KOLKE-848442 format. One line per field, with one value per atom (N, C-alpha, C): residue in one letter; atom name; x, y, z. Coordinates in steps of 0.1 Angstrom, whole numbers, padded with zeros to 4 digits, always signed. Each point is the difference from the previous one (the first is absolute). Layout:
KOLKE-848442
paro [a:...]
sefi [CA:...]
east [X:...]
north [Y:...]
up [Z:...]
end
This chain:
KOLKE-848442
paro [x:x:x:x:x:x:x:x:x:x:x:x:x:x:x:x:x:x:x:x:x:x:x:x:x:x:x:x:x:x:x:x:x:x:x:x:x:x:x:x:x:x:x:x:x:x:x:x:x:x:x:x:x:x:x:x:x:x:x:x:x:x:x:x:x:x:x:x:x:x:x:x:x:x:x:x:x:x:x:x:x:x:x:x:x:x:x:x:x:x:x:x:x:x:x:x:x:x:x:x:x:x:x:x:x:x:x:x:x:x:x:x:x:x:x:x:x:x:x:x:x:x:x:x:x:x:x:x:x:x:x:x:x:x:x:x:x:x:x:x:x:x:x:x:x:x:x:x:x:x:x:x:x:x:x:x:x:x:x:x:x:x:x:x:x:x:x:x:x:x:x:x:x:x:x:x:x:x:x:x:x:x:x:x:x:x:x:x:x:x:x:x:x:x:x:x:x:x:x:x:x:x:x:x:x:x:x:x:x:x:x:x:x:x:x:x:x:x:x:x:x:x:x:x:x:x:x:x:x:x:x:x:x:x:x:x:x:x:x:x:x:x:x:x:x:x:x:x:x:x:x:x:x:x:x:x:x:x:x:x:x:x:x:x:x:x:x:x:x:x:x:x:x:x:x:x:x:x:x:x:x:x:x:x:x:x:x:x:x:x:x:x:x:x:x:x:x:x:x:x:x:x:x:x:x:x:x:x:x:x:x:x:x:x:x:x:x:x:x:x:x:x:x:x:x:x:x:x:x:x:x:x:x:x:x:x:x:x:x:x:x:x:x:x:x:x:x:x:x:x:x:x:x:x:x:x:x:x:x:x:x:x:x:x:x:x:x:x:x:x:x:x:x:x:x:x:x:x:x:x:x:x:x:x:x:x:x:x:x:x:x:x:x:x:x:x:x:x:x:x:x:x:x:x:x:x:x:x:x:x:x:x:x:x:x:x:x:x:x:x:x:x:x:x:x:x:x:x:x:x:x:x:x:x:x:x:x:x:x:x:x:x:x:x:x:x:x:x:x:x:x:x:x:x:x:x:x:x:x:x:x:x:x:x:x:x:x:x:x:x:x:x:x:x:x:x:x:x:x:x:x:x:x:x:x:x:x:x:x:x:x:x:x:x:x:x:x:x:x:x:x:x:x:x:x:x:x:x:x:x:x:x:x:x:x:x:x:x:x:x:x:x:x:x:x:x:x:x:x:x:x:x:x:x:x:x:x:x:x:x:x:x:x:x:x:x:x:x:x:x:x:x:x:x:x:x:x:x:x:x:x:x:x:x:x:x:x:x:x:x:x:x:x:x:x:x:x:x:x:x:x:x:x:x:x:x:x:x:x:x:x:x:x:x:x:x:x:x:x:x:x:x:x:x:x:x:x:x:x:x:x:x:x:x:x:x:x:x:x:x:x:x:x:x:x:x:x:x:x:x:x:x:x:x:x:x:x:x:x:x:x:x:x:x:x:x:x:x:x:x:x:x:x:x:x:x:x:x:x:x:x:x:x:x:x:x:x:x:x:x:x:x:x:x:x:x:x:x:x:x:x:x:x:x:x:x:x:x:x:x:x:x:x:x:x:x:x:x:x:x:x:x:x:x:x]
sefi [N:CA:C:N:CA:C:N:CA:C:N:CA:C:N:CA:C:N:CA:C:N:CA:C:N:CA:C:N:CA:C:N:CA:C:N:CA:C:N:CA:C:N:CA:C:N:CA:C:N:CA:C:N:CA:C:N:CA:C:N:CA:C:N:CA:C:N:CA:C:N:CA:C:N:CA:C:N:CA:C:N:CA:C:N:CA:C:N:CA:C:N:CA:C:N:CA:C:N:CA:C:N:CA:C:N:CA:C:N:CA:C:N:CA:C:N:CA:C:N:CA:C:N:CA:C:N:CA:C:N:CA:C:N:CA:C:N:CA:C:N:CA:C:N:CA:C:N:CA:C:N:CA:C:N:CA:C:N:CA:C:N:CA:C:N:CA:C:N:CA:C:N:CA:C:N:CA:C:N:CA:C:N:CA:C:N:CA:C:N:CA:C:N:CA:C:N:CA:C:N:CA:C:N:CA:C:N:CA:C:N:CA:C:N:CA:C:N:CA:C:N:CA:C:N:CA:C:N:CA:C:N:CA:C:N:CA:C:N:CA:C:N:CA:C:N:CA:C:N:CA:C:N:CA:C:N:CA:C:N:CA:C:N:CA:C:N:CA:C:N:CA:C:N:CA:C:N:CA:C:N:CA:C:N:CA:C:N:CA:C:N:CA:C:N:CA:C:N:CA:C:N:CA:C:N:CA:C:N:CA:C:N:CA:C:N:CA:C:N:CA:C:N:CA:C:N:CA:C:N:CA:C:N:CA:C:N:CA:C:N:CA:C:N:CA:C:N:CA:C:N:CA:C:N:CA:C:N:CA:C:N:CA:C:N:CA:C:N:CA:C:N:CA:C:N:CA:C:N:CA:C:N:CA:C:N:CA:C:N:CA:C:N:CA:C:N:CA:C:N:CA:C:N:CA:C:N:CA:C:N:CA:C:N:CA:C:N:CA:C:N:CA:C:N:CA:C:N:CA:C:N:CA:C:N:CA:C:N:CA:C:N:CA:C:N:CA:C:N:CA:C:N:CA:C:N:CA:C:N:CA:C:N:CA:C:N:CA:C:N:CA:C:N:CA:C:N:CA:C:N:CA:C:N:CA:C:N:CA:C:N:CA:C:N:CA:C:N:CA:C:N:CA:C:N:CA:C:N:CA:C:N:CA:C:N:CA:C:N:CA:C:N:CA:C:N:CA:C:N:CA:C:N:CA:C:N:CA:C:N:CA:C:N:CA:C:N:CA:C:N:CA:C:N:CA:C:N:CA:C:N:CA:C:N:CA:C:N:CA:C:N:CA:C:N:CA:C:N:CA:C:N:CA:C:N:CA:C:N:CA:C:N:CA:C:N:CA:C:N:CA:C:N:CA:C:N:CA:C:N:CA:C:N:CA:C:N:CA:C:N:CA:C:N:CA:C:N:CA:C:N:CA:C:N:CA:C:N:CA:C:N:CA:C:N:CA:C:N:CA:C:N:CA:C:N:CA:C:N:CA:C:N:CA:C:N:CA:C:N:CA:C:N:CA:C:N:CA:C:N:CA:C:N:CA:C:N:CA:C:N:CA:C:N:CA:C:N:CA:C:N:CA:C:N:CA:C:N:CA:C:N:CA:C:N:CA:C:N:CA:C:N:CA:C:N:CA:C:N:CA:C:N:CA:C:N:CA:C:N:CA:C:N:CA:C:N:CA:C:N:CA:C:N:CA:C:N:CA:C:N:CA:C:N:CA:C:N:CA:C:N:CA:C:N:CA:C:N:CA:C:N:CA:C:N:CA:C:N:CA:C:N:CA:C:N:CA:C:N:CA:C:N:CA:C:N:CA:C:N:CA:C:N:CA:C:N:CA:C:N:CA:C]
east [+0349:-0010:+0006:-0007:+0002:+0003:+0009:+0002:-0008:-0010:-0008:+0007:-0003:+0008:-0007:+0001:-0004:+0001:-0011:-0004:-0002:-0003:-0006:+0012:+0000:+0010:-0005:+0011:-0004:-0001:-0009:+0000:+0011:+0003:+0011:-0001:+0012:-0003:-0006:+0001:-0006:-0016:-0003:-0014:-0007:+0010:-0007:-0002:+0008:-0001:-0011:-0003:-0012:-0011:-0004:-0012:-0004:+0013:-0006:-0002:-0010:-0005:+0012:+0009:+0012:+0006:+0001:+0009:-0009:-0014:-0008:-0001:+0002:+0003:+0011:+0010:+0014:+0001:-0006:+0001:-0008:-0013:-0007:+0006:+0008:+0009:+0011:+0007:+0011:-0002:-0011:-0005:-0007:-0006:-0005:+0012:+0009:+0012:+0006:+0000:+0006:-0008:-0014:-0010:+0001:+0003:-0002:+0014:+0011:+0013:-0001:-0009:-0001:-0011:-0009:-0009:+0008:+0007:+0010:+0008:+0005:+0009:-0010:-0012:-0008:-0007:-0001:-0005:+0011:+0012:+0010:+0002:-0004:+0001:-0009:-0014:-0009:+0000:+0006:+0001:+0010:+0007:+0008:-0008:-0015:-0008:-0002:+0005:-0001:+0011:+0012:+0009:+0000:-0011:-0003:+0000:-0005:+0000:+0014:+0008:+0016:+0004:+0000:+0005:-0006:-0015:-0008:+0001:+0001:+0005:+0010:+0012:+0013:+0001:-0010:+0002:-0005:-0014:-0002:+0004:+0009:+0011:+0011:+0004:+0009:-0003:-0014:-0006:+0003:+0003:+0001:+0013:+0009:+0015:+0008:-0004:+0008:+0004:+0014:+0005:+0010:+0000:+0007:+0014:+0008:+0000:+0002:+0001:+0001:-0014:-0011:-0012:-0007:-0007:-0006:-0012:-0007:-0008:-0012:-0005:-0014:+0005:+0010:+0001:+0001:+0004:+0000:-0017:-0005:-0013:-0012:+0005:-0006:+0003:+0013:+0003:-0009:-0001:-0006:-0016:-0006:-0014:-0001:+0008:-0001:+0001:+0007:+0000:-0011:-0006:-0013:-0011:-0003:-0009:+0002:+0010:+0002:-0004:+0003:-0002:-0017:-0006:-0014:-0005:+0002:-0005:+0001:+0013:+0003:-0009:+0000:-0009:-0012:-0008:-0013:-0005:+0005:+0003:-0001:+0009:+0002:-0010:-0005:-0013:-0012:-0002:-0011:-0001:+0013:+0000:-0001:+0006:-0001:-0016:-0006:-0014:-0007:+0002:-0010:+0004:+0011:+0007:-0008:+0000:-0006:-0015:-0006:-0016:-0001:+0007:-0001:+0004:+0007:+0004:-0011:-0014:-0007:-0011:-0006:-0012:-0014:+0000:-0010:+0005:-0008:+0006:+0003:+0007:+0001:-0013:-0004:-0008:-0002:+0013:+0003:+0011:-0005:+0012:+0009:+0014:+0009:+0000:-0008:+0000:+0013:+0010:+0013:+0004:+0002:+0007:-0008:-0013:-0010:+0002:+0002:+0001:+0012:+0012:+0013:+0001:-0009:-0001:-0006:-0011:-0007:+0005:+0006:+0008:+0011:+0007:+0010:-0003:-0011:-0008:-0002:-0010:-0006:+0011:+0008:+0010:+0010:+0003:+0008:-0009:-0010:-0008:-0001:-0003:-0002:+0014:+0012:+0013:+0003:-0004:+0003:-0008:-0012:-0008:+0005:+0006:+0008:+0011:+0009:+0014:-0002:-0012:-0004:-0005:-0008:-0003:+0012:+0008:+0013:+0008:+0003:+0008:-0007:-0012:-0007:-0003:+0000:+0003:+0013:+0010:+0013:+0010:-0001:+0011:-0003:-0012:-0003:-0008:-0008:-0007:-0014:-0003:-0012:-0014:+0001:-0012:+0002:+0010:+0004:-0009:-0006:-0010:+0002:+0013:+0006:+0005:+0008:+0010:+0013:-0001:+0012:+0011:+0010:+0014:+0012:+0005:+0011:+0013:+0007:+0012:-0004:-0012:-0003:-0010:+0007:-0009:-0006:+0010:-0007:-0015:+0000:-0014:-0010:+0004:-0011:-0004:+0008:-0005:-0011:+0006:-0010:-0013:+0000:-0011:-0011:+0006:-0007:-0005:+0008:-0007:-0007:-0004:-0007:-0014:-0002:-0014:-0005:-0012:-0008:+0003:-0003:+0003:+0014:+0010:+0013:+0002:-0001:+0000:-0005:-0014:-0007:+0008:+0002:+0004:+0015:+0008:+0013:+0000:-0008:+0001:-0008:-0009:-0007:+0009:+0008:+0011:+0013:+0002:+0011:-0005:-0012:-0007:+0002:-0007:+0001:+0016:+0009:+0011:+0007:-0003:+0003:-0003:-0013:-0004:+0006:+0002:+0008:+0014:+0006:+0013:+0001:-0008:-0001:-0001:-0008:-0003:+0011:+0000:+0013:+0013:+0005:+0014:+0000:-0010:+0002:-0002:-0009:+0000:+0012:+0006:+0013:+0011:+0001:+0008:+0000:-0014:-0003:+0005:-0005:+0003:+0014:+0011:+0013:+0009:-0008:+0004:+0007:-0003:+0003:-0009:-0013:-0008:+0001:-0001:+0000:-0010:-0003:-0009:+0004:+0013:+0006:+0003:-0002:+0001:-0012:-0012:-0012:-0002:+0001:-0006:+0008:+0015:+0009:-0002:-0004:-0003:-0013:-0008:-0014:+0002:+0005:+0004:+0009:+0009:+0010:-0010:-0008:-0009:-0012:-0002:-0012:+0009:+0011:+0007:+0006:+0004:+0003:-0013:-0010:-0013:-0005:+0000:-0002:+0008:+0015:+0008:-0004:-0001:-0004:-0012:-0010:-0014:+0000:+0006:+0004:+0006:+0012:+0009:-0007:-0008:-0007:-0010:-0007:-0012:+0002:+0011:+0005:+0001:+0003:+0000:-0013:-0009:-0015:-0004:+0003:-0004:+0005:+0013:+0008:-0006:-0004:-0005:-0012:-0008:-0014:-0001:+0010:+0001:+0008:+0007:+0008:+0013:+0006:+0012:+0010:-0005:+0005:-0007:+0006:-0008:+0005]
north [-1081:+0013:+0006:+0001:+0005:+0017:+0003:+0016:+0006:+0010:+0006:+0007:+0000:+0006:+0009:+0013:+0010:-0001:-0001:-0001:+0015:+0012:+0011:+0007:+0006:+0009:+0015:+0007:+0015:+0002:+0008:+0004:+0011:-0003:+0009:+0013:+0008:+0014:+0006:-0006:+0003:-0002:-0011:-0002:+0008:+0006:+0006:+0015:+0002:+0015:+0000:-0010:-0003:+0000:-0005:+0000:+0012:+0009:+0014:+0010:+0008:+0010:+0011:+0003:+0008:-0009:-0014:-0005:-0001:-0002:+0000:+0013:+0011:+0014:+0004:-0006:+0000:-0005:-0014:-0007:+0009:+0006:+0006:+0013:+0004:+0015:-0005:-0009:-0004:-0006:-0006:-0009:+0015:+0007:+0013:+0005:+0005:+0008:-0008:-0014:-0007:+0002:-0001:+0002:+0015:+0009:+0014:+0001:-0004:+0002:-0007:-0011:-0005:+0007:+0007:+0009:+0011:+0005:+0012:-0002:-0013:-0004:-0003:-0008:-0004:+0012:+0010:+0014:+0005:+0000:+0009:-0010:-0013:-0009:+0003:+0002:+0003:+0012:+0010:+0012:+0001:-0012:-0003:+0000:-0003:+0000:+0012:+0011:+0014:+0000:-0010:+0003:-0009:-0006:-0010:-0011:-0010:-0013:-0006:+0002:-0005:+0002:+0012:+0000:-0008:+0002:-0011:-0013:-0005:-0015:-0004:+0009:-0006:+0001:+0009:+0001:-0015:-0004:-0010:-0014:+0000:-0009:+0000:+0013:-0001:-0008:+0003:-0003:-0017:-0009:-0011:-0005:+0008:-0002:+0005:+0007:+0008:-0010:+0003:-0010:-0010:+0001:-0010:+0005:-0007:-0017:-0005:+0008:-0007:-0009:+0007:-0007:-0004:-0011:-0006:+0010:-0002:+0009:-0003:+0013:+0003:-0006:-0002:-0004:+0012:+0011:+0012:+0004:-0001:+0005:-0010:-0012:-0008:+0000:+0004:+0004:+0012:+0007:+0014:-0003:-0009:-0003:-0009:-0011:-0006:+0008:+0012:+0007:+0010:+0005:+0007:-0011:-0012:-0008:-0001:-0002:-0005:+0016:+0012:+0011:+0004:-0006:+0002:-0006:-0013:-0013:+0008:+0001:+0004:+0012:+0008:+0012:-0001:-0009:-0001:-0009:-0011:-0006:+0008:+0007:+0006:+0012:+0005:+0012:-0009:-0011:-0008:-0003:-0006:-0005:+0011:+0013:+0010:+0007:-0003:+0005:-0009:-0013:-0009:+0002:+0001:+0002:+0013:+0010:+0012:+0001:-0009:-0002:-0009:-0008:-0010:+0008:+0009:+0009:+0010:+0004:+0007:-0005:-0010:-0006:+0011:+0009:+0009:+0014:+0006:+0011:+0013:+0008:+0011:+0011:+0008:+0006:+0011:+0005:+0012:-0004:+0000:-0005:+0013:-0005:+0010:-0001:+0011:+0002:-0004:+0006:+0000:-0013:-0007:-0011:-0010:+0000:-0010:+0001:+0012:+0002:-0005:+0002:-0004:-0017:-0005:-0015:-0005:+0004:-0003:+0002:+0009:+0003:-0012:-0002:-0009:-0014:-0004:-0014:-0002:+0012:-0002:+0001:+0011:+0002:-0014:-0007:-0011:-0009:-0004:-0009:+0004:+0012:+0005:-0002:+0003:-0004:-0011:-0010:-0013:-0008:+0005:-0003:+0006:+0012:+0005:-0005:-0004:-0008:-0013:-0009:-0009:+0002:+0011:+0003:+0004:+0010:+0003:-0009:-0011:-0009:-0009:-0004:-0007:+0010:+0012:+0008:+0002:+0005:+0003:-0008:-0011:-0010:-0012:-0005:-0015:+0006:+0008:+0002:-0008:-0005:-0007:+0010:+0011:+0008:+0010:+0000:+0012:+0004:+0011:+0007:-0004:+0001:-0002:-0011:-0004:-0010:+0001:-0009:+0003:-0003:+0007:+0000:-0002:-0012:-0003:+0008:+0007:+0008:+0013:+0004:+0015:+0006:+0005:+0003:+0014:+0007:+0014:-0002:-0008:-0002:-0007:-0009:-0004:+0011:+0011:+0007:+0010:+0003:+0008:-0006:-0013:-0008:+0002:-0003:+0001:+0013:+0012:+0011:+0008:-0008:+0004:-0007:-0003:-0004:+0009:+0000:+0008:-0008:-0011:-0009:+0001:-0003:-0001:+0013:+0011:+0014:+0001:-0002:+0000:-0008:-0014:-0009:+0006:+0003:+0007:+0010:+0011:+0013:-0001:-0007:-0005:-0006:-0008:-0007:+0008:+0009:+0009:+0010:+0006:+0009:-0008:-0011:-0008:+0001:-0004:-0001:+0011:+0011:+0014:+0000:-0003:+0005:-0010:-0014:-0012:+0007:+0004:+0003:+0015:+0008:+0011:-0002:-0009:-0005:-0008:-0011:-0011:+0005:+0009:+0008:+0004:+0008:+0007:-0010:-0011:-0010:-0006:-0002:-0009:+0008:+0013:+0008:+0000:+0000:+0001:-0015:-0012:-0014:+0000:+0005:-0002:+0010:+0006:+0010:+0016:-0001:+0016:+0010:-0005:+0012:+0006:+0014:+0009:+0011:+0004:+0013:+0011:+0002:+0011:-0003:-0012:-0004:-0004:+0001:-0006:+0008:+0013:+0008:-0004:-0002:-0002:-0015:-0011:-0012:-0002:+0009:+0000:+0006:+0010:+0007:-0009:-0009:-0007:-0012:-0004:-0011:+0003:+0011:+0007:+0005:+0002:+0003:-0012:-0010:-0013:-0007:+0002:-0009:+0011:+0014:+0006:-0002:-0001:-0003:-0015:-0010:-0012:-0002:+0007:+0002:+0008:+0010:+0008:-0007:-0005:-0010:-0012:-0007:-0012:+0004:+0011:+0004:+0005:+0007:+0004:-0006:-0013:-0010:-0002:-0004:-0003:+0012:+0012:+0014:+0003:-0003:+0003:-0008:-0013:-0009:+0006:+0004:+0004:+0013:+0008:+0013:-0001:-0011:-0002:+0005:+0003:+0003:-0010:-0011:-0013:-0009:-0004:-0010:-0008]
up [+1366:-0004:-0011:-0010:-0014:-0001:-0004:-0002:-0008:+0002:-0011:-0010:-0011:-0012:-0007:-0001:-0007:-0016:-0006:-0011:-0010:+0008:-0005:-0003:-0010:-0007:-0001:+0004:-0002:-0013:-0005:-0014:-0002:-0014:-0003:-0003:+0000:+0001:-0013:-0011:-0012:+0003:+0004:+0004:+0011:+0009:+0010:-0005:-0008:-0009:-0006:-0009:-0008:+0007:+0010:+0010:+0003:+0003:+0006:-0008:+0003:-0007:-0006:+0010:-0006:-0010:-0001:-0009:-0014:+0002:-0014:-0004:+0006:-0005:-0005:+0004:-0006:-0013:+0000:-0013:-0010:+0003:-0010:-0005:+0010:-0003:-0012:+0005:-0008:-0014:-0001:-0012:-0008:+0008:-0008:-0007:+0005:-0005:-0011:+0002:-0013:-0011:+0001:-0009:-0007:+0010:-0006:-0008:+0003:-0008:-0013:+0000:-0013:-0008:+0004:-0006:-0006:+0009:-0007:-0012:+0002:-0013:-0012:+0005:-0011:-0008:+0008:-0007:-0010:+0008:-0011:-0012:+0000:-0011:-0009:+0003:-0006:-0010:+0008:-0007:-0014:+0000:-0011:-0014:+0002:-0010:-0008:+0005:-0007:-0010:+0002:-0009:-0011:-0004:-0012:+0004:-0011:+0003:+0001:-0007:+0003:+0010:+0009:+0012:+0010:-0002:+0011:-0003:-0011:-0001:+0005:-0006:+0008:+0012:+0009:+0017:+0002:-0007:+0004:-0001:-0011:-0002:+0012:+0002:+0009:+0014:+0003:+0012:+0002:-0012:-0001:-0001:-0003:-0003:+0013:+0008:+0008:+0010:+0005:+0007:-0008:-0013:-0010:+0000:-0003:-0001:+0017:+0009:+0012:+0004:-0004:+0002:-0016:+0003:-0015:-0001:-0012:-0006:+0009:+0002:+0007:+0016:+0007:+0013:+0009:-0005:+0010:-0001:-0011:+0000:+0011:-0003:+0010:+0013:+0005:+0013:+0005:-0008:+0002:+0003:-0009:+0000:+0013:+0004:+0013:+0011:+0002:+0010:+0002:-0012:+0000:+0004:-0003:+0003:+0015:+0006:+0015:+0007:-0004:+0005:+0002:-0013:-0002:+0010:+0001:+0008:+0014:+0006:+0011:+0005:-0009:+0002:+0002:-0008:+0001:+0012:+0004:+0011:+0013:-0001:+0013:+0003:-0012:+0000:+0006:-0008:+0004:+0016:+0005:+0013:+0011:-0004:+0008:+0002:-0014:+0002:+0009:-0001:+0007:+0016:+0001:+0015:+0003:-0004:+0004:+0003:-0010:+0000:+0017:+0000:+0012:+0013:-0001:+0011:+0003:-0009:+0003:-0008:+0008:-0009:-0001:+0008:+0001:-0007:-0007:-0007:+0011:-0006:+0010:-0001:+0012:-0001:-0010:+0000:-0008:-0009:-0012:-0010:-0004:-0003:-0003:-0016:-0006:-0015:-0008:+0005:-0009:+0000:+0013:+0000:-0006:+0001:-0006:-0016:-0005:-0012:-0006:+0007:-0006:+0001:+0011:+0001:-0013:-0003:-0013:-0012:-0001:-0011:-0002:+0009:-0002:+0000:+0006:-0001:-0017:-0002:-0015:-0011:+0004:-0010:-0003:+0010:-0001:-0006:+0001:-0006:-0016:-0002:-0015:-0007:+0007:-0004:-0003:+0009:-0001:-0014:-0002:-0012:-0011:-0002:-0011:-0003:+0011:-0006:-0007:+0004:-0008:-0014:-0002:-0012:-0008:+0006:-0007:-0006:+0009:-0005:-0012:+0001:-0009:-0012:+0000:-0014:-0006:+0007:-0005:+0002:+0010:+0001:-0008:+0002:-0006:-0012:-0001:-0012:+0001:+0012:+0002:-0003:+0006:-0001:-0008:-0010:-0007:-0011:-0001:-0008:-0016:-0004:-0015:-0001:-0012:-0001:+0005:+0013:+0009:-0008:+0002:-0009:+0009:+0002:+0010:-0006:+0009:-0004:-0009:+0003:-0006:+0009:+0013:+0010:-0003:-0009:-0005:-0006:-0008:-0009:+0010:+0010:+0011:+0007:+0005:+0008:-0008:-0014:-0008:-0001:-0002:-0001:+0011:+0013:+0013:+0001:-0001:+0003:-0011:-0012:-0010:+0003:+0012:+0002:+0014:-0002:+0014:+0011:+0002:+0011:+0006:-0011:+0003:+0010:-0006:+0008:+0012:+0000:+0014:+0010:-0003:+0010:+0005:-0009:+0004:+0010:-0006:+0005:+0015:+0001:+0014:+0007:-0004:+0008:+0005:-0011:+0006:+0009:-0002:+0011:+0013:+0001:+0013:+0007:-0010:+0003:+0007:-0006:+0004:+0019:+0000:+0013:+0010:-0005:+0007:+0004:-0010:+0003:+0009:-0002:+0008:+0016:+0003:+0014:+0003:-0007:+0002:+0005:-0010:+0002:+0012:+0006:+0015:+0006:+0002:+0010:+0001:-0011:+0002:+0007:-0004:+0007:+0018:+0003:+0012:+0008:-0007:+0005:+0002:-0011:+0000:+0008:+0010:+0008:-0006:-0013:-0006:+0002:+0005:+0004:+0012:+0001:+0013:-0004:+0010:-0001:-0007:+0001:-0006:-0016:-0006:-0012:-0006:+0008:-0006:-0014:+0001:-0012:-0011:+0003:-0012:-0006:+0009:-0003:-0008:+0006:-0009:-0015:+0000:-0011:-0012:+0006:-0007:-0004:+0007:-0004:-0011:+0001:-0009:-0014:+0001:-0013:-0007:+0007:-0006:-0007:+0008:-0004:-0013:-0003:-0008:-0013:+0002:-0011:-0006:+0008:-0005:-0008:+0008:-0010:-0013:-0001:-0011:-0010:+0005:-0011:-0005:+0008:-0009:-0005:+0003:-0006:-0015:+0002:-0015:-0011:+0001:-0010:-0008:+0008:-0008:-0006:+0009:-0006:-0011:-0001:-0014:-0011:+0003:-0012:-0003:+0008:-0004:-0003:-0002:-0005:-0014:-0003:-0012:+0002:+0012:+0001:-0001:+0005:-0002:-0011:-0010:-0008:-0007]
end
């Protein structure tokens, strides 16, 4: 009599974590914090434009040479890009799957809607879509130059920024995306704190104030650049 053999394998801890709602929320929180850290650094770098073309262009060149001579030219920049792409993909996939799971859990709508919760959910969903589309446009505009409104000049980011924000549609797209970003960060940072266990009833007001402050600083910092170009402060 042949002995029966078990061919089924238990899923790995990583797969089990990913399949759970808690795991997906944790992935969303961590990937969101990675992107938030990048946004803070990116905003600070953008503000160098107020110190003139030499300072701004030098900063852009440094981004490609950071890590040398240990790393080759642009290696560090590509590492940052790969980490960011992974964070964006994991964040988006987790958000989509959690949304679908939530819909399946309650196929019929609530008899009485919760306006604040519904508003936050819609803001995060549409804000995420707007930001995803903006990232594509932003890369095509100021990284590859494919959608740049003027004559794109590789190695001259200061002039490229001036060209983009000298057009009404460049300013409109950028400012609209930054406003969506502010709302996304405001709710997302607070949600990440809850997911990672930092949220407490006694800290709720402080966390909301922190999230609002970070969102406001990022919004004003990013918007200051197109406004400065429009008003002639930067030219």
